[in-house]
PDB file of N, CA, C and O in Angstrom:
ATOM      1  N   MET A   1      -7.638   5.589   2.493  1.00  0.00           N
ATOM      2  CA  MET A   1      -7.213   4.538   3.362  1.00  0.00           C
ATOM      3  C   MET A   1      -5.889   4.013   2.835  1.00  0.00           C
ATOM      4  O   MET A   1      -5.774   3.706   1.649  1.00  0.00           O
ATOM      5  N   SER A   2      -4.904   3.909   3.688  1.00  0.00           N
ATOM      6  CA  SER A   2      -3.583   3.422   3.291  1.00  0.00           C
ATOM      7  C   SER A   2      -3.126   2.336   4.244  1.00  0.00           C
ATOM      8  O   SER A   2      -3.584   2.254   5.384  1.00  0.00           O
ATOM      9  N   ILE A   3      -2.223   1.507   3.764  1.00  0.00           N
ATOM     10  CA  ILE A   3      -1.663   0.452   4.586  1.00  0.00           C
ATOM     11  C   ILE A   3      -0.160   0.417   4.362  1.00  0.00           C
ATOM     12  O   ILE A   3       0.307   0.530   3.228  1.00  0.00           O
ATOM     13  N   MET A   4       0.604   0.259   5.450  1.00  0.00           N
ATOM     14  CA  MET A   4       2.054   0.193   5.334  1.00  0.00           C
ATOM     15  C   MET A   4       2.598  -0.801   6.356  1.00  0.00           C
ATOM     16  O   MET A   4       2.082  -0.904   7.468  1.00  0.00           O
ATOM     17  N   PHE A   5       3.627  -1.520   5.977  1.00  0.00           N
ATOM     18  CA  PHE A   5       4.358  -2.396   6.860  1.00  0.00           C
ATOM     19  C   PHE A   5       5.777  -1.853   6.910  1.00  0.00           C
ATOM     20  O   PHE A   5       6.449  -1.810   5.880  1.00  0.00           O
ATOM     21  N   ILE A   6       6.256  -1.434   8.090  1.00  0.00           N
ATOM     22  CA  ILE A   6       7.533  -0.732   8.183  1.00  0.00           C
ATOM     23  C   ILE A   6       8.627  -1.628   8.768  1.00  0.00           C
ATOM     24  O   ILE A   6       8.405  -2.342   9.746  1.00  0.00           O
ATOM     25  N   CYS A   7       9.810  -1.579   8.153  1.00  0.00           N
ATOM     26  CA  CYS A   7      10.997  -2.286   8.622  1.00  0.00           C
ATOM     27  C   CYS A   7      12.156  -1.285   8.668  1.00  0.00           C
ATOM     28  O   CYS A   7      12.195  -0.362   7.854  1.00  0.00           O
ATOM     29  N   ILE A   8      13.085  -1.445   9.591  1.00  0.00           N
ATOM     30  CA  ILE A   8      14.235  -0.552   9.694  1.00  0.00           C
ATOM     31  C   ILE A   8      15.187  -0.785   8.522  1.00  0.00           C
ATOM     32  O   ILE A   8      15.523   0.170   7.821  1.00  0.00           O
ATOM     33  N   ASP A   9      15.621  -1.988   8.291  1.00  0.00           N
ATOM     34  CA  ASP A   9      16.479  -2.327   7.154  1.00  0.00           C
ATOM     35  C   ASP A   9      15.646  -3.119   6.156  1.00  0.00           C
ATOM     36  O   ASP A   9      14.708  -3.821   6.534  1.00  0.00           O
ATOM     37  N   MET A  10      15.993  -3.000   4.891  1.00  0.00           N
ATOM     38  CA  MET A  10      15.224  -3.733   3.893  1.00  0.00           C
ATOM     39  C   MET A  10      15.581  -5.205   3.979  1.00  0.00           C
ATOM     40  O   MET A  10      16.641  -5.623   3.514  1.00  0.00           O
ATOM     41  N   PRO A  11      14.686  -5.994   4.580  1.00  0.00           N
ATOM     42  CA  PRO A  11      14.978  -7.423   4.726  1.00  0.00           C
ATOM     43  C   PRO A  11      14.648  -8.182   3.446  1.00  0.00           C
ATOM     44  O   PRO A  11      13.992  -7.658   2.546  1.00  0.00           O
ATOM     45  N   ALA A  12      15.106  -9.395   3.386  1.00  0.00           N
ATOM     46  CA  ALA A  12      14.715 -10.260   2.272  1.00  0.00           C
ATOM     47  C   ALA A  12      13.210 -10.489   2.378  1.00  0.00           C
ATOM     48  O   ALA A  12      12.664 -10.574   3.478  1.00  0.00           O
ATOM     49  N   ARG A  13      12.561 -10.586   1.255  1.00  0.00           N
ATOM     50  CA  ARG A  13      11.117 -10.824   1.271  1.00  0.00           C
ATOM     51  C   ARG A  13      10.839 -12.203   1.842  1.00  0.00           C
ATOM     52  O   ARG A  13      11.510 -13.181   1.512  1.00  0.00           O
ATOM     53  N   ASP A  14       9.831 -12.259   2.709  1.00  0.00           N
ATOM     54  CA  ASP A  14       9.485 -13.544   3.297  1.00  0.00           C
ATOM     55  C   ASP A  14       8.476 -14.288   2.422  1.00  0.00           C
ATOM     56  O   ASP A  14       8.093 -13.804   1.357  1.00  0.00           O
ATOM     57  N   ILE A  15       8.059 -15.444   2.870  1.00  0.00           N
ATOM     58  CA  ILE A  15       7.175 -16.277   2.057  1.00  0.00           C
ATOM     59  C   ILE A  15       5.778 -15.684   1.934  1.00  0.00           C
ATOM     60  O   ILE A  15       5.003 -16.121   1.083  1.00  0.00           O
ATOM     61  N   TYR A  16       5.436 -14.700   2.763  1.00  0.00           N
ATOM     62  CA  TYR A  16       4.099 -14.112   2.744  1.00  0.00           C
ATOM     63  C   TYR A  16       3.987 -12.887   1.838  1.00  0.00           C
ATOM     64  O   TYR A  16       2.876 -12.465   1.520  1.00  0.00           O
ATOM     65  N   HIS A  17       5.108 -12.310   1.418  1.00  0.00           N
ATOM     66  CA  HIS A  17       5.100 -11.053   0.677  1.00  0.00           C
ATOM     67  C   HIS A  17       4.199 -11.105  -0.563  1.00  0.00           C
ATOM     68  O   HIS A  17       3.298 -10.280  -0.714  1.00  0.00           O
ATOM     69  N   ASP A  18       4.442 -12.057  -1.430  1.00  0.00           N
ATOM     70  CA  ASP A  18       3.655 -12.136  -2.671  1.00  0.00           C
ATOM     71  C   ASP A  18       2.191 -12.465  -2.392  1.00  0.00           C
ATOM     72  O   ASP A  18       1.301 -11.964  -3.080  1.00  0.00           O
ATOM     73  N   ALA A  19       1.937 -13.301  -1.390  1.00  0.00           N
ATOM     74  CA  ALA A  19       0.553 -13.651  -1.057  1.00  0.00           C
ATOM     75  C   ALA A  19      -0.209 -12.426  -0.557  1.00  0.00           C
ATOM     76  O   ALA A  19      -1.357 -12.209  -0.944  1.00  0.00           O
ATOM     77  N   VAL A  20       0.424 -11.625   0.301  1.00  0.00           N
ATOM     78  CA  VAL A  20      -0.218 -10.413   0.816  1.00  0.00           C
ATOM     79  C   VAL A  20      -0.426  -9.413  -0.311  1.00  0.00           C
ATOM     80  O   VAL A  20      -1.496  -8.815  -0.422  1.00  0.00           O
ATOM     81  N   LYS A  21       0.582  -9.231  -1.140  1.00  0.00           N
ATOM     82  CA  LYS A  21       0.482  -8.301  -2.259  1.00  0.00           C
ATOM     83  C   LYS A  21      -0.654  -8.703  -3.203  1.00  0.00           C
ATOM     84  O   LYS A  21      -1.461  -7.860  -3.595  1.00  0.00           O
ATOM     85  N   ASN A  22      -0.718  -9.979  -3.565  1.00  0.00           N
ATOM     86  CA  ASN A  22      -1.776 -10.453  -4.462  1.00  0.00           C
ATOM     87  C   ASN A  22      -3.153 -10.326  -3.830  1.00  0.00           C
ATOM     88  O   ASN A  22      -4.115  -9.995  -4.523  1.00  0.00           O
ATOM     89  N   ALA A  23      -3.272 -10.583  -2.527  1.00  0.00           N
ATOM     90  CA  ALA A  23      -4.556 -10.455  -1.845  1.00  0.00           C
ATOM     91  C   ALA A  23      -5.023  -9.000  -1.840  1.00  0.00           C
ATOM     92  O   ALA A  23      -6.208  -8.730  -2.035  1.00  0.00           O
ATOM     93  N   LEU A  24      -4.105  -8.067  -1.619  1.00  0.00           N
ATOM     94  CA  LEU A  24      -4.462  -6.653  -1.649  1.00  0.00           C
ATOM     95  C   LEU A  24      -4.938  -6.238  -3.046  1.00  0.00           C
ATOM     96  O   LEU A  24      -5.936  -5.529  -3.177  1.00  0.00           O
ATOM     97  N   ILE A  25      -4.233  -6.674  -4.074  1.00  0.00           N
ATOM     98  CA  ILE A  25      -4.611  -6.343  -5.454  1.00  0.00           C
ATOM     99  C   ILE A  25      -5.992  -6.916  -5.769  1.00  0.00           C
ATOM    100  O   ILE A  25      -6.827  -6.227  -6.354  1.00  0.00           O
ATOM    101  N   GLN A  26      -6.238  -8.167  -5.387  1.00  0.00           N
ATOM    102  CA  GLN A  26      -7.535  -8.790  -5.653  1.00  0.00           C
ATOM    103  C   GLN A  26      -8.667  -8.108  -4.885  1.00  0.00           C
ATOM    104  O   GLN A  26      -9.819  -8.145  -5.317  1.00  0.00           O
ATOM    105  N   ALA A  27      -8.344  -7.486  -3.748  1.00  0.00           N
ATOM    106  CA  ALA A  27      -9.353  -6.787  -2.948  1.00  0.00           C
ATOM    107  C   ALA A  27      -9.564  -5.352  -3.427  1.00  0.00           C
ATOM    108  O   ALA A  27     -10.326  -4.602  -2.818  1.00  0.00           O
ATOM    109  N   GLY A  28      -8.889  -4.963  -4.521  1.00  0.00           N
ATOM    110  CA  GLY A  28      -9.099  -3.636  -5.094  1.00  0.00           C
ATOM    111  C   GLY A  28      -8.098  -2.584  -4.673  1.00  0.00           C
ATOM    112  O   GLY A  28      -8.284  -1.407  -4.984  1.00  0.00           O
ATOM    113  N   TRP A  29      -7.049  -2.966  -3.980  1.00  0.00           N
ATOM    114  CA  TRP A  29      -6.014  -2.022  -3.569  1.00  0.00           C
ATOM    115  C   TRP A  29      -5.052  -1.799  -4.724  1.00  0.00           C
ATOM    116  O   TRP A  29      -4.875  -2.673  -5.574  1.00  0.00           O
ATOM    117  N   ILE A  30      -4.436  -0.633  -4.752  1.00  0.00           N
ATOM    118  CA  ILE A  30      -3.409  -0.289  -5.736  1.00  0.00           C
ATOM    119  C   ILE A  30      -2.073  -0.276  -5.002  1.00  0.00           C
ATOM    120  O   ILE A  30      -1.908   0.460  -4.029  1.00  0.00           O
ATOM    121  N   ILE A  31      -1.121  -1.083  -5.458  1.00  0.00           N
ATOM    122  CA  ILE A  31       0.215  -1.106  -4.851  1.00  0.00           C
ATOM    123  C   ILE A  31       0.963   0.108  -5.366  1.00  0.00           C
ATOM    124  O   ILE A  31       1.200   0.230  -6.568  1.00  0.00           O
ATOM    125  N   THR A  32       1.337   1.012  -4.461  1.00  0.00           N
ATOM    126  CA  THR A  32       2.004   2.246  -4.863  1.00  0.00           C
ATOM    127  C   THR A  32       3.519   2.130  -4.810  1.00  0.00           C
ATOM    128  O   THR A  32       4.220   2.767  -5.596  1.00  0.00           O
ATOM    129  N   ASP A  33       4.025   1.324  -3.894  1.00  0.00           N
ATOM    130  CA  ASP A  33       5.475   1.162  -3.743  1.00  0.00           C
ATOM    131  C   ASP A  33       5.779  -0.242  -3.246  1.00  0.00           C
ATOM    132  O   ASP A  33       5.088  -0.771  -2.376  1.00  0.00           O
ATOM    133  N   ASP A  34       6.827  -0.838  -3.813  1.00  0.00           N
ATOM    134  CA  ASP A  34       7.230  -2.187  -3.407  1.00  0.00           C
ATOM    135  C   ASP A  34       8.725  -2.357  -3.608  1.00  0.00           C
ATOM    136  O   ASP A  34       9.142  -2.859  -4.651  1.00  0.00           O
ATOM    137  N   PRO A  35       9.541  -1.959  -2.652  1.00  0.00           N
ATOM    138  CA  PRO A  35       9.275  -1.332  -1.355  1.00  0.00           C
ATOM    139  C   PRO A  35       9.288   0.197  -1.469  1.00  0.00           C
ATOM    140  O   PRO A  35       9.669   0.753  -2.499  1.00  0.00           O
ATOM    141  N   LEU A  36       8.871   0.849  -0.406  1.00  0.00           N
ATOM    142  CA  LEU A  36       8.917   2.309  -0.307  1.00  0.00           C
ATOM    143  C   LEU A  36      10.081   2.680   0.612  1.00  0.00           C
ATOM    144  O   LEU A  36      10.156   2.204   1.745  1.00  0.00           O
ATOM    145  N   HIS A  37      10.979   3.521   0.131  1.00  0.00           N
ATOM    146  CA  HIS A  37      12.131   3.964   0.919  1.00  0.00           C
ATOM    147  C   HIS A  37      11.778   5.257   1.630  1.00  0.00           C
ATOM    148  O   HIS A  37      11.316   6.210   1.002  1.00  0.00           O
ATOM    149  N   LEU A  38      11.996   5.294   2.942  1.00  0.00           N
ATOM    150  CA  LEU A  38      11.759   6.492   3.746  1.00  0.00           C
ATOM    151  C   LEU A  38      13.045   6.889   4.451  1.00  0.00           C
ATOM    152  O   LEU A  38      13.793   6.028   4.915  1.00  0.00           O
ATOM    153  N   LYS A  39      13.303   8.174   4.533  1.00  0.00           N
ATOM    154  CA  LYS A  39      14.451   8.673   5.285  1.00  0.00           C
ATOM    155  C   LYS A  39      13.892   9.521   6.414  1.00  0.00           C
ATOM    156  O   LYS A  39      13.142  10.466   6.170  1.00  0.00           O
ATOM    157  N   TRP A  40      14.253   9.190   7.650  1.00  0.00           N
ATOM    158  CA  TRP A  40      13.778   9.898   8.827  1.00  0.00           C
ATOM    159  C   TRP A  40      15.012  10.320   9.623  1.00  0.00           C
ATOM    160  O   TRP A  40      15.603   9.523  10.351  1.00  0.00           O
ATOM    161  N   GLY A  41      15.381  11.579   9.470  1.00  0.00           N
ATOM    162  CA  GLY A  41      16.613  12.054  10.099  1.00  0.00           C
ATOM    163  C   GLY A  41      17.801  11.346   9.486  1.00  0.00           C
ATOM    164  O   GLY A  41      17.999  11.383   8.271  1.00  0.00           O
ATOM    165  N   GLN A  42      18.585  10.708  10.321  1.00  0.00           N
ATOM    166  CA  GLN A  42      19.763   9.959   9.859  1.00  0.00           C
ATOM    167  C   GLN A  42      19.432   8.508   9.512  1.00  0.00           C
ATOM    168  O   GLN A  42      20.300   7.772   9.043  1.00  0.00           O
ATOM    169  N   LYS A  43      18.201   8.098   9.736  1.00  0.00           N
ATOM    170  CA  LYS A  43      17.838   6.692   9.546  1.00  0.00           C
ATOM    171  C   LYS A  43      17.149   6.467   8.209  1.00  0.00           C
ATOM    172  O   LYS A  43      16.322   7.266   7.769  1.00  0.00           O
ATOM    173  N   ASP A  44      17.508   5.367   7.581  1.00  0.00           N
ATOM    174  CA  ASP A  44      16.818   4.909   6.386  1.00  0.00           C
ATOM    175  C   ASP A  44      15.877   3.789   6.800  1.00  0.00           C
ATOM    176  O   ASP A  44      16.272   2.865   7.512  1.00  0.00           O
ATOM    177  N   MET A  45      14.635   3.875   6.352  1.00  0.00           N
ATOM    178  CA  MET A  45      13.658   2.834   6.653  1.00  0.00           C
ATOM    179  C   MET A  45      12.998   2.409   5.348  1.00  0.00           C
ATOM    180  O   MET A  45      12.978   3.156   4.370  1.00  0.00           O
ATOM    181  N   TYR A  46      12.476   1.229   5.354  1.00  0.00           N
ATOM    182  CA  TYR A  46      11.796   0.708   4.176  1.00  0.00           C
ATOM    183  C   TYR A  46      10.417   0.200   4.572  1.00  0.00           C
ATOM    184  O   TYR A  46      10.251  -0.463   5.595  1.00  0.00           O
ATOM    185  N   VAL A  47       9.452   0.519   3.758  1.00  0.00           N
ATOM    186  CA  VAL A  47       8.106  -0.004   3.930  1.00  0.00           C
ATOM    187  C   VAL A  47       7.990  -1.189   2.992  1.00  0.00           C
ATOM    188  O   VAL A  47       8.283  -1.073   1.802  1.00  0.00           O
ATOM    189  N   ASP A  48       7.568  -2.317   3.511  1.00  0.00           N
ATOM    190  CA  ASP A  48       7.464  -3.530   2.713  1.00  0.00           C
ATOM    191  C   ASP A  48       6.523  -3.317   1.535  1.00  0.00           C
ATOM    192  O   ASP A  48       6.873  -3.634   0.398  1.00  0.00           O
ATOM    193  N   LEU A  49       5.327  -2.782   1.796  1.00  0.00           N
ATOM    194  CA  LEU A  49       4.368  -2.477   0.737  1.00  0.00           C
ATOM    195  C   LEU A  49       3.668  -1.169   1.064  1.00  0.00           C
ATOM    196  O   LEU A  49       3.288  -0.926   2.210  1.00  0.00           O
ATOM    197  N   GLY A  50       3.502  -0.341   0.067  1.00  0.00           N
ATOM    198  CA  GLY A  50       2.643   0.828   0.191  1.00  0.00           C
ATOM    199  C   GLY A  50       1.448   0.581  -0.707  1.00  0.00           C
ATOM    200  O   GLY A  50       1.612   0.172  -1.857  1.00  0.00           O
ATOM    201  N   ALA A  51       0.235   0.823  -0.197  1.00  0.00           N
ATOM    202  CA  ALA A  51      -0.962   0.560  -0.990  1.00  0.00           C
ATOM    203  C   ALA A  51      -2.031   1.586  -0.667  1.00  0.00           C
ATOM    204  O   ALA A  51      -2.047   2.163   0.420  1.00  0.00           O
ATOM    205  N   LYS A  52      -2.926   1.807  -1.622  1.00  0.00           N
ATOM    206  CA  LYS A  52      -4.064   2.685  -1.390  1.00  0.00           C
ATOM    207  C   LYS A  52      -5.271   2.094  -2.078  1.00  0.00           C
ATOM    208  O   LYS A  52      -5.150   1.267  -2.981  1.00  0.00           O
ATOM    209  N   GLN A  53      -6.451   2.536  -1.632  1.00  0.00           N
ATOM    210  CA  GLN A  53      -7.692   2.001  -2.171  1.00  0.00           C
ATOM    211  C   GLN A  53      -8.565   3.143  -2.648  1.00  0.00           C
ATOM    212  O   GLN A  53      -8.716   4.149  -1.954  1.00  0.00           O
ATOM    213  N   LEU A  54      -9.138   2.994  -3.823  1.00  0.00           N
ATOM    214  CA  LEU A  54     -10.062   3.972  -4.374  1.00  0.00           C
ATOM    215  C   LEU A  54     -11.418   3.773  -3.723  1.00  0.00           C
ATOM    216  O   LEU A  54     -11.966   2.671  -3.736  1.00  0.00           O
ATOM    217  N   LEU A  55     -11.955   4.840  -3.157  1.00  0.00           N
ATOM    218  CA  LEU A  55     -13.285   4.789  -2.553  1.00  0.00           C
ATOM    219  C   LEU A  55     -14.258   5.482  -3.490  1.00  0.00           C
ATOM    220  O   LEU A  55     -13.963   6.562  -4.002  1.00  0.00           O
ATOM    221  N   ALA A  56     -15.398   4.881  -3.718  1.00  0.00           N
ATOM    222  CA  ALA A  56     -16.378   5.459  -4.627  1.00  0.00           C
ATOM    223  C   ALA A  56     -17.779   5.331  -4.029  1.00  0.00           C
ATOM    224  O   ALA A  56     -18.062   4.418  -3.254  1.00  0.00           O
ATOM    225  N   ALA A  57     -18.633   6.256  -4.405  1.00  0.00           N
ATOM    226  CA  ALA A  57     -20.024   6.231  -3.952  1.00  0.00           C
ATOM    227  C   ALA A  57     -20.922   6.670  -5.094  1.00  0.00           C
ATOM    228  O   ALA A  57     -20.510   7.451  -5.952  1.00  0.00           O
ATOM    229  N   GLU A  58     -22.138   6.171  -5.104  1.00  0.00           N
ATOM    230  CA  GLU A  58     -23.113   6.556  -6.118  1.00  0.00           C
ATOM    231  C   GLU A  58     -24.349   7.119  -5.431  1.00  0.00           C
ATOM    232  O   GLU A  58     -24.791   6.605  -4.403  1.00  0.00           O
ATOM    233  N   GLN A  59     -24.898   8.175  -6.006  1.00  0.00           N
ATOM    234  CA  GLN A  59     -26.144   8.757  -5.529  1.00  0.00           C
ATOM    235  C   GLN A  59     -26.993   9.043  -6.758  1.00  0.00           C
ATOM    236  O   GLN A  59     -26.699   9.965  -7.518  1.00  0.00           O
ATOM    237  N   GLY A  60     -28.033   8.264  -6.952  1.00  0.00           N
ATOM    238  CA  GLY A  60     -28.828   8.407  -8.168  1.00  0.00           C
ATOM    239  C   GLY A  60     -27.987   8.066  -9.378  1.00  0.00           C
ATOM    240  O   GLY A  60     -27.472   6.953  -9.484  1.00  0.00           O
ATOM    241  N   THR A  61     -27.842   9.014 -10.297  1.00  0.00           N
ATOM    242  CA  THR A  61     -27.014   8.804 -11.492  1.00  0.00           C
ATOM    243  C   THR A  61     -25.648   9.459 -11.363  1.00  0.00           C
ATOM    244  O   THR A  61     -24.838   9.392 -12.288  1.00  0.00           O
ATOM    245  N   LYS A  62     -25.383  10.095 -10.218  1.00  0.00           N
ATOM    246  CA  LYS A  62     -24.125  10.804 -10.002  1.00  0.00           C
ATOM    247  C   LYS A  62     -23.129   9.904  -9.292  1.00  0.00           C
ATOM    248  O   LYS A  62     -23.455   9.299  -8.271  1.00  0.00           O
ATOM    249  N   LYS A  63     -21.918   9.813  -9.823  1.00  0.00           N
ATOM    250  CA  LYS A  63     -20.859   9.007  -9.221  1.00  0.00           C
ATOM    251  C   LYS A  63     -19.796   9.922  -8.656  1.00  0.00           C
ATOM    252  O   LYS A  63     -19.404  10.892  -9.305  1.00  0.00           O
ATOM    253  N   ASN A  64     -19.326   9.630  -7.458  1.00  0.00           N
ATOM    254  CA  ASN A  64     -18.247  10.381  -6.817  1.00  0.00           C
ATOM    255  C   ASN A  64     -17.141   9.414  -6.448  1.00  0.00           C
ATOM    256  O   ASN A  64     -17.407   8.271  -6.075  1.00  0.00           O
ATOM    257  N   SER A  65     -15.921   9.862  -6.548  1.00  0.00           N
ATOM    258  CA  SER A  65     -14.809   9.033  -6.104  1.00  0.00           C
ATOM    259  C   SER A  65     -13.840   9.876  -5.304  1.00  0.00           C
ATOM    260  O   SER A  65     -13.769  11.096  -5.454  1.00  0.00           O
ATOM    261  N   CYS A  66     -13.102   9.202  -4.459  1.00  0.00           N
ATOM    262  CA  CYS A  66     -12.135   9.872  -3.592  1.00  0.00           C
ATOM    263  C   CYS A  66     -10.903   8.998  -3.503  1.00  0.00           C
ATOM    264  O   CYS A  66     -11.002   7.820  -3.160  1.00  0.00           O
ATOM    265  N   ARG A  67      -9.760   9.548  -3.803  1.00  0.00           N
ATOM    266  CA  ARG A  67      -8.494   8.825  -3.635  1.00  0.00           C
ATOM    267  C   ARG A  67      -7.857   9.264  -2.343  1.00  0.00           C
ATOM    268  O   ARG A  67      -7.694  10.459  -2.094  1.00  0.00           O
ATOM    269  N   ASN A  68      -7.498   8.306  -1.523  1.00  0.00           N
ATOM    270  CA  ASN A  68      -6.813   8.609  -0.249  1.00  0.00           C
ATOM    271  C   ASN A  68      -5.340   8.504  -0.442  1.00  0.00           C
ATOM    272  O   ASN A  68      -4.577   8.718   0.500  1.00  0.00           O
TER     273      ASN A  68
END
């Protein structure tokens, strides 16, 4: 599971940036990029935050995990 917020130009961080980032971290998300730079053809785009979450499951004594 991934989450991204996309902007065309890298804007100044708004008042919600740190609050959203901290909430994601507290909910178990891993911040992968802050910001993430993407190039699409001739356009440069920036993702405000890139994040992923570790998913895990247990069955009896066996533990499985999956990174998305």
